[in-house]
N, C-alpha and C positions, 0 to 999 in steps of 0.2 A: 248606554253602551250595550251592543248586542251580546247575548249570552254565547259563550264559546260552544262550538259543536265538536271539538276535539274529544275523543274518548281515550281511555287508558291504553287500549290496544294501539291506538295511533301514536301515543307517546312512546310506547315500547318500540314500535317499528321505526319511528323517526330517530329515537335514541341510538338504535343499532346502526342505522344508516349513517348518522353523524359520526359515531365512533369509528366506523369503518373508513370513512373519508379522511378523518383526522389521522388515523394510523397510517393511511396510504399517502399522506402528504397533500391531499386535495383540500387546501385550506381556503378560508374566506377572510376578508379583511375585518369583518364585523360579525360577532356572534351575540345575539340577544337570547339569553336562556331565561325563560320566565315561567311562572306558574306556581302551583300550590305544593307539588311534590318535590321536595328539595334534593332527594337522592340523585335523581337524574341530572339535575343542575350541577351538583357537586362533582359527580363522576366526570361529566364533560369538561367542566372548568379545570379540574385537576389534570385531566389528560392534555388539555391545551397548555396549561402552565408547566407541566413536567415533561411532556412528550415531544415538544417541537424543538426546544433549545437544548443543547448539551449542557453539562454541568458548568463548564467555564463560561458559556454564553449567558446562562441564567444569572450569574453574578452581576452582569452589566445590563442585560436586556430584558429582564423580567421585573415588572412592576406590579405589586399587589396592593390595592387600595380598598378602603371601605367607604361606602356611600356617605355615612354620617361624618366621616373625618376628612373628606376631600371635597372638591368643587368641580363643576363642569369646566371652568376655565383651566384648572390644573390638568385635568384629564386631556383636554384638547391640546394644550401646549406640549404635554409629554408625548401624545400620539403623533404630533407633527415633527418631532425630533427624529434625526437619523439614528439608527442603531449603532452601538459602539462595538467594534471588533466582531462584526457579524453582519448577516444579510437581513435580519428582521428582529423586531422586538415584540414582546407580548405584554399587554396591559390587561390585568384582571381586576374588575371592579366588583367586589363582593358586597352583598346587601345593597345592591344598586337601587332598590325600592326606597331607600332612605336618602338618596342623593337629591338635594334641592334643585329645582328647575331642570330636571333630567331631560325634559323635552328639548332644551337648548343644545343638546349634543347633536342635533340635526345639522348644526353649523359644521360639524366635522364629518358626520356620516354621509352628507351630500357629496363629499369628495374625499373618501378615506385614503390615507397613505398606503401605497402598495407594500411598504416595508413594515407596517404595523398591523398586529392582530389585536383588536379590541374586543374584550369579552365582558359582557354586562350580565351579571347574575341577579336577576330581578325576581326575588322569591316571594312566596305567600300569595301573590296575585299577579295578574297579567298587566303589562303596559297597555295603555289605551291604544287600541288598534286604529283609531282615527288620527293619531299624531303622525307628523312627518317623520319623526324618529323611527317609529314602527315601520312605516312604509319603506323608508330608505334601507333599514336593516333587512327587510324582506327581499328587496330587489338587488341590493349590492352585497349582502352578506347572507347569514342564515338565522332564521328565527326558530327556536325550539320551544314548544309549549308543553309544559309538564303537568300532567293530570294525576290526581290520586286515584288508586283503584277502588272499585266497589267490592263488597265482600265476595261476590261470585267471580270476580276477575283475578283475585290474588292467587288462586290455586294454580292456574296455568302459568302465571309468571314465576311463581316459586318453583314449580316443577322444572321449568326451562332454566331457571337460575342454577338449580342443582345440576341439571344435565350439562350445562356449560362448563361445569367443573369435572366432567367425566363420570358422574355418578347418577344413577337413576333412583328416585325416591318412591317408595311404596305409597299407595294412596293414604293409608292410615298415618304414615309418618308425616305426610304433607298436612293432614288435618291436625295432627298434634302440634306441629310447628305453628300453624296459623292460630290455633287456640292459645298457645303459649306466648307467641310474639305479637299477635294482633295484626294491624294493618299498616304498621310503620315500616316502610320498605328499607329505610336506613338501618333500623334496628334488626330487621330480618337479615339484611346483608351482613352486618357485623357479626351477629350471633351464629348465623349459618356458616360463615367463613371459618369461625373458630371451631364449630362442630365438625366440619369436614376435615380440618387439619388434625383433629384428634382421632380420626378413624385410622385403622391400620393401613399401611401402604398397600396399594393395589385394590382397595375396596371399590366395588362397582355398584353396590346397592345400599341405599340408606333405609334402614328398617326402623320400626317403632322402638325396638330395643336400643338401637343406636341413639335415637332422640332422647330416650329416658336416661341413658347413661350420660349423655353429653349435656343435658339441660336440667336433669332432676325432675322433669315433668312426667307424671305417671301415665303409663300407657293404658292402665286399667281404669283410672278414675279421671275422666275428662268429658267434655260435652259431646264429643263424637261417640263415645261409648254410651253415654246417657241416652242420646237420641236413638241409638241402635237398640238399646234395651226397651225403651218406651214403645217404639214402633213395632217391636217384636212381641209386645205385651208381656215382657218378662218383668213382672212387678217387683219380685224380690231383688233382682239385680239392679233395677232402677233405684229402689229405695236405699240399697247399700251405697250406691254412688252418691245419692243425695245426702246421706249421712256423712260421707267423706267430705263433700262440699261444705256441709255445715261446720265441720271442724277446721276447714281451711277457707274461710269466706273471702280473704283478700286474693287468694289465687283463683277463686271461682266466683266472680261477681254474678249475682242473681240476674241482673239485666242482660248479661251476655248469654247466660244459659237459656233464658226465655227467648232471646233472639234466635238462638240455635234451634230450639224446638219449633218456633214459629216458621223458620225457613224450611224445616223438614216437613211439617204438616202442610205448608203451602204447596210444596212439591207434590205431596200425595194428593191434595185436592185438585191440582192442575192435571195430574195424570189420570185421575178418576174421571175428570171432565172430558178428557180426550177419549176415554173408553166409552163414555155415555154418548158423545157425538158420533162415534163410529157405529154404535149399535142403533141409535134412534134416528140419526140423520143420514145414515148410509155413507158417511165420509170415511175415507181410508184412515186406518190407525197410523200415526206418525212412526217412522222408522226410529231405531235407537239413536242414530245420528241426529235426527230432527228433534227427538226428545232431549238429547244432551243440550242442544241450543235453546229449546223452549224452557226447560227447567233449569238452565244455567248450571249444568253439571260438568265436571272436568273430564269424565271418561265413562266408558261402558260399564265399568264396575259399579258406579253409583246409580246408573239407570236400572241395573238389575236389583239393587237394594230397594229402590223406590217401588219397583213393581211388586216385590215381595211384601213390602210394608202396606201398599195400597190394597192388597188382597184382604188385610185384616182391619182396614179402616175405611169403610164406605163413607161417601161424602156427607151423608146425613149426620154421622158422628163427627167427622173431621171438621165440619163447619162449626159445631158446638165447641170443639177443642180449640179452634182458632179464637173463638169468643172468650174462652177461659184464659188463653194466653194474653189477649189484649187486657183483660181485667187484671191479671197478675203483673203485667207490665206496669200498669198504673200503680199497683200496690208496691212494686219494687222501688218506685220513686216516692213512696210515702203517702200516696193518695188512698185513704181507706184501709190502711194496713193494720190498724188497731194496735200498733206498737209491736207487732210480731217481728221476729228476726228473719233474716233472709233464709236461713235454714228451715225455719218453721213454715215460711211461705212456700218454699219449694216442695217440702213434703206434702203440704196441704194441696198444692196444685197438682202434683203427680197422682195423689189419691183420687182427686176429682176427675182427672183425665181417664184413669183406669175404670172409674165407675160410670163414665159417660155412656149412655145408650141412646 
């Protein structure tokens, strides 16, 4: 089966379009919601389950089934029935990836009932796009493919998510949330919703202080601040953060810290290479907007920080630092660590970075 070409940004765009159509009553007889990121699937299926029928209609015309507990025959029979005391019925099949012989639903999707909305929540993976079920869902209904974000994509989404609640998040607040909550969109959505509810009424800006008060995650001791201290060559500050990490290893896994440092120095390396190309090959230096795209940065604020850091880390040194980070990535996984703790490994790594010439 061919690899999907859908990107996270495509999922976000298609999600917003589908949500707007559902809210406006522009409905399809079949919805195939599939893919690895469950949050989008849950949001759309909940909207279809709760937003189409009124409370009285839901009692008679909403059916929620689970793939492992139902059958294709049962779903088809229910879908072909006329709604009771209303103009339409909604059938939501959750965990549809566990439905045996799911491809046989093509017997229904070839000619779906105009009074039924069938929602298939096919999580964890995509339905085979070569099947008639997929093709019929595409032509007669709506197929939504849900893709998980990469580390550089989560920032824009998180900022937009906060903005949709009428609040603007400061860049450092966004970084703190990502480090604290990780890449799980469902977790981010739940925790961020609670955080925004805790803010004073009328708040228009989410600050690092707000994040610290709402989550308990330190604004001073995190990977964002560590990367900033290292690239600024502030050794005492970096070692103080490393000491804090050593005392709270569960909150600050070494492998995540190394990934953060690697991403920072990779950006520095790429920026320095752009400068070298401009000087030695006569090519124009990319604009800040082009650098944002090239370095996968969320805004001009971060471009400025990379420029400042690059002035202190020429690529001859940066290349060696990237090698150190690869070495300690292996050690963080127990390869050649000599039994050292994560805290000891991090302190040793930082000392070697600062001594690199």
